C-alpha positions, 0 to 999 in steps of 0.5 A: 168518132171512137173515144178512149181514156188515156193518161194526158200526153201535153204533146197530143192532147188539146187543152186551150179549147177546154171550157167548163162553167167552173173557171177553176176546173177549166183554168186548172186543165188549161194552165196547171195540170202539166205542173202537177203531172211533172211534180208527181202531185196528180196523174191526169186521165182524158176522154179524147178522140182521134182529134185529140180534143179533150171532152173531160178529164179527171185526176188522181193522187194520194191523200190521208184523211184524219180519223176524226172525219170517218163515222164512228164505227170506222173511227173505233175500228182504225183509232188504235193503229191510224190517226190518218186513213190513207185514200185516193183523191179523185181531185178534179172530174170535168167535162168540157162544156161542149160535151155536156150531157152524153154520159162522159161524167159516168164514164169518167168516174168509172175509169177513175174508180177502176184505176183507184181500185187497181192502185189499191192493189199495189199501195194501200188505199181504203177509199176514193175521196171527192170534194164536190165543187157545188150541190150538182156535183155532190148529187152526182156523187150521191147517185153512185153511193158516195157517203159524206165524211162527217164535219166536211164537205168531202165524200167517199166510196170505200174500196170494198164497195168499188171492188164490188162494182167490178167483179173479177 
């Protein structure tokens, strides 16, 4: 089966059968994602095949992170100009329970980073920020060099680093 990552189309993609060990990720995708899309709060991308069954998804939106959460060198660099730093939030990334163990998480993450990088070329964004749902998610992001923000559970990967992952 050929899989592709495309924007969620509520008329095409099958969401009702999506399962995940984290009920919040499952319920959000089944019940709330279209409200966020319709209101402009988030964009959702899905991994699916010709059968339209969703194997995984992620969401992107904008976020401003207070300067005080960045490491000292960044605080010094940006404090005179910015109280908050504009970023892209990778709000959710989830794989269907029946599709675990196929490398889909990495596939979706790389697509999310490419989309965020493309967006940063049109609208300023210093980094991609994530809120790991648990220690396994944190370990996943650490494998891709995400850095912990001070005094939060958030992590980030700078656009400069993301750009180096996808040379033109």
